N, C-alpha and C positions, 0 to 999 in steps of 0.2 A: 504494500500500500504506500509506503513512503516514496518509492520510485515513481509510481503513477502520479502521486500528488506533486512531486518535483517537476515532472514533465508538463503536467497541466498548469501549474502555477508559474512556469518560466518559459513562455513561448519563444522569447528571444534567444534563449540558450539552446532550445531544441527546435530548429527551424523546419524540420521535415514534416510536411503536412500529414503524411500517412501515420507517422509516429504519434503526432498529437491527436489525430482522429482515433486511433486505437486506444490511446491513454484516456481520452475523454469517455469513450464507451466503457472501458474497464472501470473508471471512476463511478460511472452511473450504475454499473452492475454491483460494485461494492456497496454503493448507497442503498441498494435494494435489500441488503443483508439485515440491517438493523436500523431502528429509528435514531439511535445515537450517532451512527456513522452518517446517516442521511443529514441529520441536523448539523453535524460538524462541517459538512462539505457543501451545504446549500449556497453559501456565499460564493465559493469558488466556481461551482457549476453555472450559476447565473452570471458571473463575471465572464466566463468562457462564452456563454450564450450571447452576451451583449458586445463583447470586444473581439471575438474571433473574426479574422478576415476571410476565412474559408466558409463558403455557404454549406458545404457538406458537414462540417463540424456543427454549425448552428442548427441545421436540419436534423441531424442525429440527436443533438442535445434536446431539441423540442420533443422528439419522440420519447426519449428517455425520461424527460420530465412528466410526460403523460403517464408513463408506467409508474413513476414514483408517486404521482398524484393519487393513483388507485391504491397503492400500497400504504402510503403515509399521508392521508389527506390533511390532517391537522398541522403537520409540519410545513406543507407546501401552501396552505391557504393564504398566508400573508404575502407570498411571492407571486401569486396568480396575476396581479396587474403587470408584472414584468413579462409574463408569458403572453398576455394580451398584446403587449407592445410589439411583439414579433410579427403581428399582422401588418405592421408598417415596414417590414424588413425590405432591403434592396433586392433580395433574391426572390423570384417567384416561387421557387421550390420550398424555401423556408416559409413563405406565407402560406403555401398550400399545406405543408405539414402542420403548421400552427392551426390553421382553420380546421383541419381534420381532427387533430387532437382535442381542440376546444369543443368541437361538435360532439365528440364521444363523451367528453367530461360533462357537458351540459345535459346530453340525453340520458346519462346515467346518474343525474342529480349529484354529481361530485362538485360542481361549481355552479354558481348562479350567474345569469347573464348580467353584465354590467355595461353601462354606457351604450 
């Protein structure tokens, strides 16, 4: 876990996009293990979501956050507005992933429609 955290939190030190994509997915999978690990890493994963230059990383992160929302809805509830913000992403694929995830969350009563 420390290696994954190091790669995710230092994108300048690890410039390879495939490595950072794999590390971000691994981080999301670790977050699924327990609510404590999820809580510890929410700030990091949302920073990756907002600041990553690669659309594939942002798109995968949105999907992972949808899975985390089903597993730990109470931990992710305060962060949902940041997920809604991805509807204005530059990448059409990220916007599509966000809309799909939010649609599933709304239809399953995991989040309420806002704005």
